[in-house]
DOKOLVO-45796 format. One record per residue (C-alpha): chain; residue number from 0; residue in three letters; x, y, z. Coordinates in Angstrom, 3 decimals. Each point is the difference from the previous one (the first is absolute). Layout:
N
[A NUM ALA [X Y Z]]
...
***
This chain:
527
[A 0 MET [132.454 95.658 134.616]]
[A 1 ASP [-2.602 0.841 2.596]]
[A 2 GLY [-1.895 -2.911 0.669]]
[A 3 GLU [-1.692 -1.311 -2.615]]
[A 4 ARG [0.446 3.817 -1.722]]
[A 5 LEU [2.880 0.557 -2.752]]
[A 6 PHE [1.484 3.096 -0.806]]
[A 7 LEU [1.951 1.059 -3.037]]
[A 8 LEU [2.169 2.018 -0.095]]
[A 9 ASP [1.439 1.084 -3.528]]
[A 10 PHE [2.919 2.611 0.663]]
[A 11 ASP [0.995 -0.772 -3.986]]
[A 12 LEU [-2.695 1.677 -1.806]]
[A 13 TYR [-1.580 2.474 3.413]]
[A 14 CYS [-2.204 2.533 -1.410]]
[A 15 GLU [-0.825 2.753 1.076]]
[A 16 GLY [-2.512 1.083 -2.365]]
[A 17 ASP [-2.850 -2.137 -0.710]]
[A 18 PRO [-0.207 -3.495 1.988]]
[A 19 ALA [-1.576 -1.238 -2.510]]
[A 20 LEU [3.354 0.028 -2.205]]
[A 21 ASP [1.288 -2.517 2.635]]
[A 22 ILE [-2.275 -2.389 0.182]]
[A 23 GLY [-0.930 0.292 -3.740]]
[A 24 ASN [3.526 -1.648 -0.144]]
[A 25 MET [0.084 -2.645 2.141]]
[A 26 LEU [-3.159 -0.824 -1.683]]
[A 27 GLY [1.971 0.116 -3.248]]
[A 28 HIS [3.203 -2.011 1.356]]
[A 29 ILE [-2.847 -2.457 0.981]]
[A 30 THR [-1.775 -0.890 -3.207]]
[A 31 GLU [3.440 0.081 -2.226]]
[A 32 GLN [1.076 -2.309 3.171]]
[A 33 GLY [-2.736 -2.602 -1.333]]
[A 34 LEU [1.019 0.422 -3.708]]
[A 35 ARG [3.623 -0.902 0.820]]
[A 36 THR [-0.281 -2.341 2.525]]
[A 37 LEU [-3.557 -1.796 -0.434]]
[A 38 GLY [-0.412 0.537 -3.424]]
[A 39 ASP [-3.229 2.270 -0.030]]
[A 40 ALA [-0.573 3.941 1.343]]
[A 41 GLY [-2.862 -1.565 1.721]]
[A 42 ALA [1.135 -2.489 1.738]]
[A 43 LEU [0.678 2.220 3.441]]
[A 44 ALA [-3.238 2.183 -0.688]]
[A 45 ASP [-1.865 -0.945 3.147]]
[A 46 ARG [2.917 1.147 2.084]]
[A 47 GLY [0.959 3.233 -2.249]]
[A 48 GLN [-3.825 1.096 0.767]]
[A 49 ALA [-0.054 -0.410 3.437]]
[A 50 MET [3.130 2.159 0.473]]
[A 51 GLU [-1.986 2.611 -2.416]]
[A 52 GLU [-3.162 -0.772 2.349]]
[A 53 ARG [1.663 1.102 2.828]]
[A 54 PHE [1.803 2.585 -0.854]]
[A 55 VAL [-2.341 1.793 -1.607]]
[A 56 ALA [-2.270 -0.761 3.589]]
[A 57 LEU [2.889 1.584 2.158]]
[A 58 SER [0.767 2.638 -2.317]]
[A 59 GLY [-3.074 1.443 -2.002]]
[A 60 ALA [1.798 -0.371 -3.555]]
[A 61 ALA [-1.866 -0.407 -2.884]]
[A 62 PRO [0.380 -3.914 -1.412]]
[A 63 ALA [0.268 1.672 -3.088]]
[A 64 ALA [3.277 1.882 0.413]]
[A 65 VAL [1.680 -2.395 1.730]]
[A 66 ARG [-0.903 -2.510 -3.311]]
[A 67 ALA [1.728 2.622 -2.367]]
[A 68 TYR [2.910 0.646 1.991]]
[A 69 ALA [0.336 -4.103 0.253]]
[A 70 THR [-0.671 -0.359 -3.611]]
[A 71 LEU [2.540 2.452 -0.321]]
[A 72 THR [2.576 -2.194 2.203]]
[A 73 LEU [-0.692 -2.374 -2.949]]
[A 74 VAL [0.455 2.317 -3.394]]
[A 75 ARG [3.536 1.312 1.940]]
[A 76 HIS [0.552 -4.095 0.997]]
[A 77 VAL [0.449 -0.343 -3.632]]
[A 78 TYR [2.856 2.208 -0.714]]
[A 79 LEU [1.567 -1.990 2.880]]
[A 80 SER [-0.602 -3.175 -0.673]]
[A 81 THR [2.724 0.750 -3.270]]
[A 82 LEU [2.884 0.449 2.197]]
[A 83 PHE [-0.229 -3.713 1.488]]
[A 84 PRO [0.421 -2.933 -2.140]]
[A 85 GLU [-2.271 -1.685 2.748]]
[A 86 ARG [-2.648 1.846 -0.548]]
[A 87 ARG [0.098 0.801 -3.918]]
[A 88 PRO [-2.532 -3.229 -0.718]]
[A 89 PHE [-2.775 2.113 1.965]]
[A 90 ILE [-0.007 3.132 -2.267]]
[A 91 GLN [-2.671 -0.601 -2.050]]
[A 92 SER [-2.322 -1.698 2.701]]
[A 93 LEU [0.315 3.168 1.905]]
[A 94 ILE [-0.229 2.025 -3.130]]
[A 95 GLU [-3.491 -1.687 -1.263]]
[A 96 LEU [-1.248 0.473 3.889]]
[A 97 CYS [1.004 3.701 -0.131]]
[A 98 GLU [-1.754 0.418 -3.955]]
[A 99 GLU [-2.808 -1.936 1.958]]
[A 100 ARG [-1.011 2.336 3.298]]
[A 101 LEU [1.243 3.131 -2.430]]
[A 102 GLY [-2.059 -0.809 -3.104]]
[A 103 VAL [2.670 0.615 -2.148]]
[A 104 THR [0.123 -0.445 -3.630]]
[A 105 ARG [2.368 -2.181 -1.272]]
[A 106 HIS [2.179 1.602 -3.397]]
[A 107 ARG [-0.415 -2.937 -2.366]]
[A 108 GLN [3.820 0.361 -1.085]]
[A 109 PHE [0.917 -1.469 3.529]]
[A 110 ASP [-3.062 -2.473 0.366]]
[A 111 GLU [1.797 -3.333 -0.431]]
[A 112 SER [-1.639 -1.675 2.814]]
[A 113 THR [-3.269 -1.550 0.418]]
[A 114 ALA [-0.428 2.218 2.452]]
[A 115 LEU [-3.541 1.968 0.655]]
[A 116 ASP [-0.858 2.636 -2.664]]
[A 117 PHE [-1.924 2.587 1.812]]
[A 118 ARG [-0.182 2.525 -2.655]]
[A 119 LYS [-4.101 -0.440 -0.118]]
[A 120 VAL [0.487 0.680 3.759]]
[A 121 SER [1.671 3.411 -0.277]]
[A 122 PRO [-2.303 2.480 -0.796]]
[A 123 ALA [2.602 2.793 -0.398]]
[A 124 THR [0.354 -2.009 -3.294]]
[A 125 GLY [-3.065 0.057 -1.269]]
[A 126 ARG [-3.704 0.008 0.662]]
[A 127 PRO [-1.298 -0.140 3.851]]
[A 128 LEU [-0.722 -3.221 1.173]]
[A 129 SER [-3.676 -0.702 0.598]]
[A 130 LEU [-1.688 -2.489 2.791]]
[A 131 LEU [-3.113 -1.148 0.066]]
[A 132 ILE [-1.676 -1.349 3.217]]
[A 133 TYR [-3.066 -1.804 0.628]]
[A 134 SER [-0.606 0.570 4.176]]
[A 135 HIS [-2.221 -2.622 0.741]]
[A 136 ASP [-2.036 1.491 3.145]]
[A 137 GLY [-3.338 -0.609 1.666]]
[A 138 ALA [-0.592 0.866 2.817]]
[A 139 GLY [3.484 0.753 1.065]]
[A 140 LEU [3.036 1.944 -0.441]]
[A 141 GLY [2.750 -2.520 0.369]]
[A 142 HIS [0.328 -0.527 -3.706]]
[A 143 LEU [-0.234 3.631 -0.981]]
[A 144 ARG [2.838 0.707 3.124]]
[A 145 ARG [2.286 -2.458 -1.848]]
[A 146 ASN [-0.684 0.945 -3.566]]
[A 147 THR [0.188 4.218 1.066]]
[A 148 LEU [3.744 -1.184 1.392]]
[A 149 ILE [1.035 -1.714 -3.146]]
[A 150 ALA [-1.177 2.499 -1.993]]
[A 151 THR [2.204 2.826 1.990]]
[A 152 ARG [2.853 -1.749 0.215]]
[A 153 PHE [-0.115 -1.067 -3.649]]
[A 154 LEU [-0.066 3.774 -1.160]]
[A 155 GLU [2.625 0.484 2.661]]
[A 156 GLU [2.196 -2.507 -1.585]]
[A 157 MET [-1.319 0.951 -3.118]]
[A 158 SER [0.135 4.219 -0.308]]
[A 159 GLY [-2.126 0.932 -3.247]]
[A 160 SER [-2.416 -3.216 0.151]]
[A 161 ASN [-3.544 0.063 0.903]]
[A 162 VAL [-2.209 -2.533 1.745]]
[A 163 LEU [-3.922 -0.942 -0.641]]
[A 164 MET [-2.058 -1.411 2.228]]
[A 165 LEU [-3.249 -1.953 -0.703]]
[A 166 VAL [-1.700 -0.190 3.842]]
[A 167 GLY [-3.585 -0.404 1.474]]
[A 168 CYS [0.713 1.181 3.348]]
[A 169 PRO [-3.352 1.748 1.150]]
[A 170 LEU [2.330 2.954 1.045]]
[A 171 GLY [2.190 0.031 -3.532]]
[A 172 ALA [3.842 0.059 0.574]]
[A 173 PHE [-0.217 1.155 3.161]]
[A 174 PHE [3.611 0.402 0.591]]
[A 175 GLU [1.832 3.111 -0.890]]
[A 176 LEU [1.281 -0.963 -3.318]]
[A 177 PRO [3.495 1.735 -0.974]]
[A 178 PRO [0.125 2.140 -3.747]]
[A 179 GLY [-0.006 -2.598 -2.528]]
[A 180 VAL [-2.854 -2.822 1.458]]
[A 181 ASP [-3.798 0.741 -0.796]]
[A 182 PHE [-2.174 -2.594 0.229]]
[A 183 VAL [-3.613 -0.793 -1.569]]
[A 184 LYS [-3.306 -1.198 2.340]]
[A 185 VAL [-1.901 -2.801 -1.103]]
[A 186 PRO [-2.945 -0.874 2.210]]
[A 187 SER [0.257 -1.223 2.979]]
[A 188 ILE [-0.904 -3.708 1.336]]
[A 189 ARG [-0.177 -1.992 3.616]]
[A 190 LYS [1.255 -3.752 0.112]]
[A 191 VAL [-2.891 -1.763 1.111]]
[A 192 ASP [1.172 -3.296 -0.202]]
[A 193 THR [3.166 -1.473 -1.586]]
[A 194 GLY [0.096 0.198 -3.425]]
[A 195 VAL [-3.700 2.031 0.234]]
[A 196 TRP [-0.343 3.765 0.058]]
[A 197 ASP [-2.879 2.680 -0.294]]
[A 198 SER [-0.406 3.451 -0.881]]
[A 199 TRP [1.604 2.398 2.574]]
[A 200 THR [-2.224 2.929 -1.175]]
[A 201 PRO [-4.300 -0.236 0.640]]
[A 202 GLY [-1.610 -0.298 -2.979]]
[A 203 LEU [2.463 -0.268 -2.195]]
[A 204 SER [-0.814 -3.334 -1.723]]
[A 205 LEU [2.772 -3.638 0.464]]
[A 206 GLU [-0.130 0.240 -3.967]]
[A 207 LYS [0.831 3.477 -0.538]]
[A 208 THR [2.654 0.334 2.612]]
[A 209 LYS [1.827 -2.978 -1.961]]
[A 210 ALA [-0.703 1.512 -3.087]]
[A 211 ILE [1.606 3.223 0.544]]
[A 212 ARG [2.785 -1.591 2.229]]
[A 213 ALA [1.248 -2.042 -3.032]]
[A 214 ALA [-1.094 2.941 -2.357]]
[A 215 THR [2.156 2.387 1.798]]
[A 216 ILE [3.321 -1.817 0.682]]
[A 217 ARG [-0.094 -1.376 -3.672]]
[A 218 ASN [0.180 3.535 -0.723]]
[A 219 ALA [2.139 1.499 1.963]]
[A 220 ALA [2.626 -2.587 -1.289]]
[A 221 GLU [-0.443 0.019 -3.347]]
[A 222 HIS [0.294 4.120 -0.131]]
[A 223 PHE [3.085 -0.581 3.084]]
[A 224 ARG [2.056 -2.138 -2.004]]
[A 225 PRO [2.025 -1.167 3.148]]
[A 226 ASP [3.757 -1.339 0.095]]
[A 227 LEU [-0.849 -1.980 2.823]]
[A 228 PHE [-3.360 -1.187 1.082]]
[A 229 LEU [-0.239 -0.987 3.797]]
[A 230 VAL [-3.396 -1.985 1.141]]
[A 231 ASP [-0.475 -0.342 3.286]]
[A 232 HIS [-1.484 -3.180 1.923]]
[A 233 SER [-2.389 -1.116 -2.735]]
[A 234 PRO [1.429 -1.799 -3.037]]
[A 235 THR [-3.201 0.196 -1.339]]
[A 236 GLY [-1.220 3.152 1.683]]
[A 237 VAL [-3.439 0.261 1.354]]
[A 238 TRP [-2.816 -1.867 -2.564]]
[A 239 GLY [2.859 -1.072 -2.300]]
[A 240 GLU [0.115 3.951 -0.818]]
[A 241 LEU [3.500 0.317 -0.821]]
[A 242 VAL [0.393 -2.919 -2.250]]
[A 243 PRO [-1.104 2.009 -3.522]]
[A 244 THR [2.325 2.613 1.389]]
[A 245 LEU [2.842 -2.091 0.476]]
[A 246 GLN [-0.788 -1.666 -3.831]]
[A 247 MET [0.173 3.649 -1.293]]
[A 248 LEU [3.140 0.544 1.351]]
[A 249 LYS [1.196 -3.263 -0.849]]
[A 250 GLY [-0.509 0.812 -3.649]]
[A 251 LEU [1.425 3.071 -0.180]]
[A 252 LYS [2.850 0.570 -2.604]]
[A 253 ASP [2.608 0.716 3.078]]
[A 254 PRO [-1.802 -1.378 3.529]]
[A 255 PRO [0.580 1.002 3.526]]
[A 256 LYS [1.541 -2.212 2.274]]
[A 257 VAL [-3.047 -1.269 2.199]]
[A 258 ILE [0.805 -1.089 3.566]]
[A 259 LEU [-2.509 -1.685 2.844]]
[A 260 GLY [0.767 1.572 3.226]]
[A 261 LEU [-0.896 -2.408 2.958]]
[A 262 ARG [0.274 1.162 3.506]]
[A 263 ASP [1.282 -3.133 1.879]]
[A 264 ILE [-3.260 -2.155 1.488]]
[A 265 LEU [-3.705 0.483 -2.180]]
[A 266 ASP [-2.190 -2.712 1.679]]
[A 267 ALA [0.390 -2.887 1.031]]
[A 268 PRO [1.616 -2.478 -2.696]]
[A 269 GLU [-3.048 -2.165 -1.339]]
[A 270 VAL [-1.510 2.884 0.073]]
[A 271 THR [1.782 2.369 -2.084]]
[A 272 ARG [0.632 -3.144 -2.546]]
[A 273 GLU [-3.338 -1.104 -0.456]]
[A 274 LEU [-0.876 3.444 -0.989]]
[A 275 TRP [3.169 0.958 -2.773]]
[A 276 ARG [-1.515 -3.426 -1.417]]
[A 277 ARG [-3.416 0.755 -0.444]]
[A 278 ASP [0.951 4.016 -0.916]]
[A 279 GLY [2.300 -1.458 -2.421]]
[A 280 ALA [3.089 1.527 1.628]]
[A 281 TYR [2.479 -2.179 -0.264]]
[A 282 ASP [-0.026 -0.207 -3.600]]
[A 283 VAL [-0.540 3.893 -0.014]]
[A 284 ILE [3.725 0.351 1.852]]
[A 285 SER [1.379 -2.187 -2.435]]
[A 286 ARG [-1.482 1.781 -2.909]]
[A 287 TYR [0.861 3.557 0.614]]
[A 288 TYR [1.758 0.519 3.377]]
[A 289 ASP [3.949 0.506 -1.059]]
[A 290 SER [0.701 0.092 4.025]]
[A 291 VAL [-1.287 -0.697 3.185]]
[A 292 PHE [1.025 2.158 3.152]]
[A 293 VAL [-0.491 -1.686 4.001]]
[A 294 PHE [0.178 2.697 2.497]]
[A 295 GLY [1.139 -2.117 2.861]]
[A 296 SER [2.648 -2.927 0.468]]
[A 297 PRO [-0.033 -3.685 -1.130]]
[A 298 GLU [1.165 -0.567 3.668]]
[A 299 VAL [-2.760 0.836 1.568]]
[A 300 PHE [-2.868 -0.137 -2.666]]
[A 301 ASP [0.577 -2.290 -2.933]]
[A 302 THR [-1.821 1.500 -2.467]]
[A 303 THR [0.650 -1.289 -3.026]]
[A 304 ALA [-0.623 -3.509 1.424]]
[A 305 GLN [-3.045 0.859 1.907]]
[A 306 TYR [-1.915 1.256 -2.803]]
[A 307 GLY [1.562 -2.204 -2.612]]
[A 308 LEU [2.167 2.455 -1.841]]
[A 309 ASP [2.757 -2.342 -0.414]]
[A 310 GLY [-1.549 -2.164 -2.144]]
[A 311 ALA [-2.373 2.375 -1.764]]
[A 312 PHE [2.785 2.843 -1.139]]
[A 313 VAL [2.855 -0.438 -1.770]]
[A 314 GLY [0.798 3.599 0.270]]
[A 315 GLU [1.907 1.467 2.296]]
[A 316 VAL [-0.937 0.292 3.028]]
[A 317 THR [1.536 2.790 3.263]]
[A 318 TYR [-0.028 -0.289 3.462]]
[A 319 CYS [-0.062 3.715 1.073]]
[A 320 GLY [0.022 0.238 3.442]]
[A 321 TYR [-2.592 1.522 1.814]]
[A 322 LEU [-1.390 3.658 -1.080]]
[A 323 CYS [-0.341 2.520 2.524]]
[A 324 SER [0.992 4.031 0.443]]
[A 325 GLU [3.404 1.145 0.569]]
[A 326 GLU [-0.856 2.308 2.717]]
[A 327 ALA [2.935 -0.154 3.038]]
[A 328 HIS [-0.556 -2.105 2.981]]
[A 329 THR [0.748 2.285 2.850]]
[A 330 ALA [0.181 -1.405 3.417]]
[A 331 ASN [1.034 4.243 1.303]]
[A 332 ALA [-2.313 1.146 3.344]]
[A 333 HIS [-0.280 3.386 -1.872]]
[A 334 MET [-1.703 -1.811 -3.285]]
[A 335 ARG [-3.383 -0.220 2.729]]
[A 336 ALA [0.302 3.955 0.288]]
[A 337 ALA [-1.156 -0.231 -3.263]]
[A 338 PRO [-3.396 -1.960 -0.038]]
[A 339 ARG [-0.239 1.259 3.887]]
[A 340 ILE [-0.219 -2.845 1.497]]
[A 341 ALA [1.081 0.664 3.883]]
[A 342 ASN [3.021 -2.981 1.893]]
[A 343 ASN [-2.877 -2.640 0.315]]
[A 344 LYS [-0.049 -3.235 -2.388]]
[A 345 LEU [-1.982 0.533 -3.210]]
[A 346 VAL [-1.913 -2.338 -1.539]]
[A 347 VAL [-0.735 0.511 -3.363]]
[A 348 VAL [-3.511 -1.502 -1.308]]
[A 349 ALA [-0.016 -0.057 -4.312]]
[A 350 ALA [-1.183 -1.959 -2.884]]
[A 351 GLY [0.865 1.330 -3.149]]
[A 352 GLY [-2.985 1.759 -1.823]]
[A 353 GLY [-2.303 -1.309 2.790]]
[A 354 TYR [-2.860 -1.296 -2.036]]
[A 355 ASP [-0.725 -2.964 1.966]]
[A 356 ALA [1.950 0.791 3.199]]
[A 357 TYR [-2.390 1.510 1.926]]
[A 358 PRO [-0.930 -3.476 2.392]]
[A 359 MET [3.810 -0.155 1.023]]
[A 360 MET [-0.149 3.315 0.540]]
[A 361 SER [-3.008 0.171 2.690]]
[A 362 ALA [1.567 -3.468 1.211]]
[A 363 CYS [3.185 2.081 1.138]]
[A 364 LEU [-1.781 2.859 1.125]]
[A 365 LYS [-2.376 -1.956 1.937]]
[A 366 ALA [2.944 -1.493 1.729]]
[A 367 PHE [1.466 3.567 0.371]]
[A 368 GLN [-3.137 0.191 2.043]]
[A 369 LEU [1.093 -2.426 2.018]]
[A 370 PHE [2.534 2.333 2.478]]
[A 371 GLY [-2.727 2.478 -0.021]]
[A 372 LYS [2.071 3.705 -0.075]]
[A 373 ASP [3.334 -1.821 1.763]]
[A 374 LEU [1.010 -1.147 -3.727]]
[A 375 PRO [3.927 -1.255 0.791]]
[A 376 PHE [0.002 1.290 -3.792]]
[A 377 GLU [-0.702 3.049 -2.748]]
[A 378 ALA [-1.427 -1.642 -2.815]]
[A 379 VAL [-0.903 1.458 -3.750]]
[A 380 VAL [-2.099 -1.888 -1.962]]
[A 381 ILE [-0.154 1.211 -4.205]]
[A 382 THR [-3.436 -1.145 -1.126]]
[A 383 GLY [1.367 0.111 -3.538]]
[A 384 PRO [-1.886 2.066 -2.468]]
[A 385 LEU [-2.267 -2.981 -1.049]]
[A 386 MET [-1.576 -0.538 2.835]]
[A 387 GLU [-3.270 1.234 -0.369]]
[A 388 HIS [-1.086 3.316 2.000]]
[A 389 GLU [-2.631 -2.020 2.323]]
[A 390 GLN [2.661 -1.881 0.962]]
[A 391 ARG [2.622 2.288 0.944]]
[A 392 GLU [-2.298 2.131 1.912]]
[A 393 SER [-0.877 -2.958 1.864]]
[A 394 LEU [3.897 -0.553 1.075]]
[A 395 ARG [0.330 3.675 0.843]]
[A 396 ARG [-3.032 -0.195 2.595]]
[A 397 GLN [1.927 -3.079 1.330]]
[A 398 ALA [3.402 1.279 0.607]]
[A 399 GLN [-2.059 2.958 2.381]]
[A 400 GLY [1.831 0.622 3.197]]
[A 401 LEU [2.725 -2.152 -1.180]]
[A 402 PRO [3.338 1.287 -0.893]]
[A 403 VAL [-0.377 -1.083 -3.216]]
[A 404 ARG [0.523 1.684 -3.385]]
[A 405 VAL [-2.666 -1.367 -3.160]]
[A 406 LEU [1.566 1.705 -3.349]]
[A 407 ARG [-1.267 -1.121 -3.355]]
[A 408 TYR [3.121 -0.256 -1.961]]
[A 409 VAL [3.366 1.680 0.336]]
[A 410 ASN [2.751 0.363 -3.026]]
[A 411 ASP [2.915 -1.695 2.248]]
[A 412 LEU [1.128 -2.195 1.617]]
[A 413 GLY [0.853 2.363 2.959]]
[A 414 TYR [-2.353 -2.340 2.880]]
[A 415 MET [1.204 -3.474 -1.129]]
[A 416 ASN [3.459 1.500 0.203]]
[A 417 VAL [0.013 0.992 3.526]]
[A 418 ALA [-2.790 -2.620 0.973]]
[A 419 ASP [1.455 -2.541 2.427]]
[A 420 LEU [-3.504 -2.411 -1.267]]
[A 421 VAL [-0.961 -0.097 -3.217]]
[A 422 VAL [-3.864 -1.291 0.017]]
[A 423 THR [-1.313 -1.042 -3.262]]
[A 424 MET [-1.790 -2.237 -3.150]]
[A 425 ALA [2.439 -2.675 -1.232]]
[A 426 GLY [-0.182 2.370 -3.875]]
[A 427 TYR [3.068 -0.107 -1.633]]
[A 428 ASN [1.530 3.769 0.043]]
[A 429 THR [-0.486 0.850 3.836]]
[A 430 LEU [0.692 -3.031 1.122]]
[A 431 LEU [3.410 0.154 -2.001]]
[A 432 GLU [0.433 3.413 1.117]]
[A 433 ALA [0.056 -0.923 3.167]]
[A 434 ILE [2.239 -2.583 -0.371]]
[A 435 ARG [2.571 1.836 -2.110]]
[A 436 LEU [-0.288 2.750 3.262]]
[A 437 ARG [0.726 -2.801 2.218]]
[A 438 LYS [-2.841 0.479 2.400]]
[A 439 ARG [-2.167 -2.626 2.014]]
[A 440 ILE [-3.514 -0.988 -1.986]]
[A 441 LEU [-3.003 -1.585 0.550]]
[A 442 ALA [-1.146 -0.830 -2.379]]
[A 443 ILE [-3.884 -1.427 -0.165]]
[A 444 PRO [-1.069 -1.252 -3.463]]
[A 445 ARG [-3.567 0.725 -1.719]]
[A 446 GLU [-1.816 -2.491 -0.663]]
[A 447 GLY [-0.496 -0.383 -3.374]]
[A 448 PRO [-1.211 -0.141 -2.546]]
[A 449 SER [3.826 -0.513 -1.230]]
[A 450 ALA [2.058 -2.225 2.365]]
[A 451 GLU [3.104 2.338 -0.768]]
[A 452 GLN [0.116 1.647 3.515]]
[A 453 ARG [-0.279 -3.349 1.946]]
[A 454 ILE [3.055 -1.402 -1.830]]
[A 455 ARG [2.078 3.230 -0.186]]
[A 456 CYS [0.012 -0.159 4.164]]
[A 457 GLU [0.013 -3.748 0.282]]
[A 458 VAL [3.354 0.652 -2.491]]
[A 459 PHE [1.534 2.860 1.720]]
[A 460 SER [-1.360 -0.959 3.887]]
[A 461 ARG [2.526 -2.859 -0.911]]
[A 462 LEU [3.008 2.144 -1.070]]
[A 463 GLY [-0.730 1.550 3.797]]
[A 464 LEU [-0.751 3.179 -1.458]]
[A 465 VAL [-3.832 0.354 0.850]]
[A 466 GLN [-2.324 -1.818 2.801]]
[A 467 ALA [-3.317 -0.508 -1.570]]
[A 468 ILE [-3.719 -0.257 1.092]]
[A 469 ARG [-2.208 -1.470 -1.796]]
[A 470 PRO [-3.834 1.988 -0.400]]
[A 471 GLU [-1.451 -3.079 1.693]]
[A 472 GLN [2.355 0.256 3.125]]
[A 473 LEU [-0.365 3.622 -0.088]]
[A 474 SER [-1.338 1.837 2.995]]
[A 475 PRO [0.715 3.005 2.848]]
[A 476 SER [1.540 -2.101 2.708]]
[A 477 ARG [2.286 -1.976 -2.809]]
[A 478 LEU [1.375 3.870 -1.535]]
[A 479 VAL [0.207 1.127 3.275]]
[A 480 GLN [2.280 -3.061 0.511]]
[A 481 ALA [2.082 0.089 -3.190]]
[A 482 ILE [0.244 3.678 0.142]]
[A 483 LEU [1.912 0.321 3.444]]
[A 484 GLU [2.081 -3.356 -0.779]]
[A 485 ASN [1.395 1.862 -2.702]]
[A 486 LEU [0.316 3.585 1.243]]
[A 487 ASP [2.456 -1.657 3.110]]
[A 488 ALA [2.050 -2.443 -2.593]]
[A 489 GLY [3.165 1.208 -1.356]]
[A 490 PRO [0.940 0.828 -3.520]]
[A 491 ILE [-0.696 -2.456 -2.348]]
[A 492 THR [2.389 -2.401 -1.891]]
[A 493 PRO [0.803 1.813 -3.621]]
[A 494 VAL [-0.972 -3.096 -2.373]]
[A 495 PRO [2.371 1.207 -3.693]]
[A 496 LEU [-2.600 0.468 -2.008]]
[A 497 ARG [0.831 1.373 -3.943]]
[A 498 MET [-2.302 3.511 -0.437]]
[A 499 ASP [1.782 1.297 -2.430]]
[A 500 ALA [-3.025 -0.477 -2.888]]
[A 501 LEU [-0.130 3.107 -1.283]]
[A 502 THR [3.657 -0.073 -0.789]]
[A 503 THR [0.282 -3.366 -1.552]]
[A 504 VAL [-3.343 0.586 -2.155]]
[A 505 VAL [1.310 3.236 -1.757]]
[A 506 ARG [2.899 -1.998 -0.691]]
[A 507 GLN [-2.120 -3.365 -1.373]]
[A 508 MET [-1.642 2.422 -2.521]]
[A 509 ARG [3.485 1.705 -1.153]]
[A 510 ARG [0.670 -3.771 -0.578]]
[A 511 LEU [-3.179 -0.683 -1.582]]
[A 512 LEU [0.505 2.854 -2.480]]
[A 513 GLN [3.709 -1.259 -1.481]]
[A 514 SER [0.035 -1.843 -3.195]]
[A 515 ASP [-2.295 -3.735 -0.459]]
[A 516 THR [2.840 -1.654 -1.329]]
[A 517 ALA [0.200 0.275 4.804]]
[A 518 GLN [-1.109 -3.983 1.052]]
[A 519 PRO [-2.927 -0.168 2.557]]
[A 520 THR [1.237 -1.970 3.145]]
[A 521 SER [-3.360 -1.646 1.728]]
[A 522 GLY [-0.420 0.590 4.026]]
[A 523 ALA [2.811 2.790 -0.030]]
[A 524 HIS [1.076 0.943 3.494]]
[A 525 VAL [1.643 3.219 -0.638]]
[A 526 PRO [2.325 0.365 3.375]]
***
């Protein structure tokens, strides 16, 4: 022990090879301990995740390697459990857990239990699986980013499968797609008000936009014939465009499992409830959806209760945890060399796609200008690829003469990883990535038309994870004060948030593809 720090020396299984073996072995023991002492293999998952994240941050090891060794430990313990009478009652559960992690097919003559049947989930024993994703994006990249991460993880764990994404982002799929993932672009739209949309393309009428989108979505689904259909954010689709496709899929001899994916906060609860009632969304969810995945945690924001799903949907609701990338958190000094950051404090200003980020970023640069050339920190402003060219050039002019770089886009979290402070709006992706990387965060939510960012700021402020400045309180002097206070403050106190949604999503997809005899559990919270 060294103050508040605990050092663990495991000489019994000391490893001179891949260090991920040691920590993977430890995580396997933690999982089994939860199973044997608490009756739930996931009961200690938060402890294991914290240990894994810290190990990856210090060692640079790949998270996938750690998890692989953890699974191998569990497989080894299946045999070891046969040697100890007190462990034998848990052998079947261990086998099922290992099968789930490995996607192993059971042989019928040995399948006498009611355990999960993963025959459909093992592409090696049959046709490849297909996942169709409706990626709801107007003028933003948030939904597309999350769905790309899901598609990538799906293929990593379902080798030989394929994913087709239906995207409305003006930039197409934008993010790099791995082999096995393709996309169909539908006409882009922009949000005007709650439930009100307009065509992105000048000269393309609203009627044509609606017709092309609905026909494209149905044709793609009809010919792709997915095993799974993940619908992002909008149960009925914009203008109800998904309903004909959902009806068509429901009528197939072997219909796909249909999943509604929701981020933690959609809008003010009363606004979303009224919109869903008006659009018939509750009825559509009840008729056509097999499961709801919430990318959040009920302890932080009870999505199902707030938006009326707890009484309207009898299927399975899974809180998957927060959905982030798995790029390692690294606080080492050498990391600052890669993005060419000196030893000064670093402030990163970022807001995802950047479509509506100009007011916030301009306010930041006006705050920086108050210091003149004596700015006591370096700053990187990442405008996002969807910011208008004229606005980006305006920011570059405002940054002239200051130790500030204005970039259009970066393809990793390098700058955020070494930042001392992140200034952002309160969009899901950027905010959660900064929280995952344990950064001090100054959040400035957008004014509207949705209350989503304002609510997220309030929720995470109460947890002590962000400092929020409301748009009406924003001024250069107020920003300067908040920035300096955060740079002078010590490290944040981590709050344990589940950020394992990628793992949970694929695991739950596997469960959905089991025998239809399984009984769903409403409001299930998968640990």
